C-alpha positions as CSV (number, residue, x, y, z in Angstrom):
1,X,0.0,0.0,0.0
2,X,1.3,3.5,-0.9
3,X,2.1,6.1,1.7
4,X,0.3,8.7,-0.3
5,X,-3.4,8.6,0.4
6,X,-5.8,9.5,-2.4
7,X,-7.6,12.7,-1.5
8,X,-11.3,12.1,-1.9
9,X,-14.6,12.0,0.0
10,X,-15.8,8.6,1.3
11,X,-18.5,6.7,-0.5
12,X,-20.9,7.6,2.3
13,X,-20.2,11.3,1.8
14,X,-20.5,11.0,-2.0
15,X,-23.9,9.3,-1.5
16,X,-25.1,12.3,0.6
17,X,-24.0,14.7,-2.2
18,X,-25.5,12.6,-4.9
19,X,-28.9,12.8,-3.1
20,X,-28.5,16.5,-2.7
21,X,-27.6,17.0,-6.4
22,X,-30.3,14.7,-7.6
23,X,-32.9,16.8,-5.8
24,X,-31.5,20.0,-7.2
25,X,-31.4,18.4,-10.7
26,X,-35.0,17.3,-10.5
27,X,-36.1,20.8,-9.4
28,X,-34.0,22.5,-12.0
29,X,-35.4,20.3,-14.8
30,X,-38.9,21.0,-13.6
31,X,-38.3,24.7,-13.6
32,X,-36.8,24.5,-17.1
33,X,-39.8,22.7,-18.4
34,X,-42.1,25.4,-16.9
35,X,-40.0,28.2,-18.5
36,X,-40.1,26.4,-21.9
37,X,-43.9,26.0,-21.6
38,X,-44.3,29.6,-20.7
39,X,-42.1,30.6,-23.7
40,X,-44.3,28.5,-26.0
41,X,-47.5,30.1,-24.6
42,X,-46.1,33.7,-25.1
43,X,-45.0,32.8,-28.6
44,X,-48.5,31.4,-29.5
45,X,-50.4,34.3,-27.8
46,X,-50.7,37.2,-30.3
47,X,-53.4,39.8,-30.7
48,X,-54.2,41.6,-34.0
49,X,-55.5,44.9,-32.6
50,X,-53.0,47.3,-34.2
51,X,-52.2,50.8,-33.1
52,X,-49.7,52.2,-30.6
53,X,-51.0,50.1,-27.8
54,X,-50.3,47.0,-29.9
55,X,-46.7,48.2,-30.5
56,X,-46.1,48.6,-26.8
57,X,-47.5,45.2,-26.1
58,X,-45.3,43.7,-28.8
59,X,-42.3,45.3,-27.3
60,X,-43.2,44.0,-23.8
61,X,-43.9,40.6,-25.2
62,X,-40.5,40.6,-27.0
63,X,-38.7,41.7,-23.8
64,X,-40.5,39.0,-21.8
65,X,-39.6,36.3,-24.3
66,X,-36.0,37.5,-24.3
67,X,-35.9,37.4,-20.5
68,X,-37.4,33.9,-20.5
69,X,-35.0,32.7,-23.1
70,X,-32.0,34.0,-21.1
71,X,-33.5,32.3,-18.0
72,X,-33.9,29.0,-19.8
73,X,-30.3,29.2,-21.0
74,X,-29.0,29.8,-17.5
75,X,-31.2,27.0,-16.2
76,X,-29.8,24.6,-18.8
77,X,-26.3,25.6,-17.9
78,X,-27.0,24.9,-14.2
79,X,-28.5,21.5,-15.2
80,X,-25.4,20.7,-17.2
81,X,-23.2,21.6,-14.3
82,X,-25.2,19.4,-11.9
83,X,-25.0,16.5,-14.4
84,X,-21.2,17.0,-14.6
85,X,-21.1,16.9,-10.8
86,X,-23.0,13.5,-10.9
87,X,-20.3,12.2,-13.3
88,X,-17.6,13.3,-10.9
89,X,-19.5,11.5,-8.1
90,X,-19.5,8.3,-10.1
91,X,-15.8,8.7,-10.9
92,X,-15.2,9.5,-7.2
93,X,-13.5,12.7,-8.0
94,X,-16.3,14.9,-6.7
95,X,-15.4,17.5,-4.1
96,X,-11.7,17.7,-5.1
97,X,-10.6,21.2,-6.1
98,X,-9.3,21.2,-9.7
99,X,-6.8,23.9,-8.8
100,X,-5.4,22.8,-5.5
101,X,-6.1,19.1,-5.4
102,X,-7.5,19.5,-1.9
103,X,-11.0,18.6,-0.7
104,X,-13.6,21.4,-1.1
105,X,-15.3,22.0,2.3
106,X,-18.6,20.2,2.8
107,X,-20.3,23.5,3.6
108,X,-19.2,24.9,0.3
109,X,-20.4,21.8,-1.6
110,X,-23.8,21.9,0.2
111,X,-24.2,25.6,-0.8
112,X,-22.8,25.2,-4.4
113,X,-22.9,21.4,-5.1
114,X,-21.7,21.8,-8.7
115,X,-18.5,23.7,-7.8
116,X,-15.1,22.4,-8.8
117,X,-13.1,25.0,-6.9
118,X,-12.4,25.4,-3.2
119,X,-13.2,28.8,-1.7
120,X,-9.4,29.5,-1.5
121,X,-8.9,28.8,-5.2
122,X,-12.0,30.9,-6.1
123,X,-10.7,33.8,-4.1
124,X,-7.2,33.5,-5.5
125,X,-8.7,33.7,-9.1
126,X,-10.6,36.9,-8.3
127,X,-7.6,38.8,-6.9
């Protein structure tokens, strides 16, 4: 047996994080579905009244669609990050900082379960 211990969380810890991430993933997918359904409804809903009021409504509708589209994109990115975290759990590399190679604190992982950086590495990047 090697003197160098592999730095990683225990299978029990990984299971805890897997449960947490799965819950967040399910919720995020549900929210994305709702956003997409709302987008489809706003795209289908049009009035043919004409005039300046119609132009204002069109502008508001376009702004709302743009906002929903951006929200959907952010939600999809979050889902992708959570799914990547699930892969890291399966590979048993979850919770290891990609910059320092040290374990990311459990409190940080509970707050930001898809993170790949310890708070120290994150702060070092921002300075």
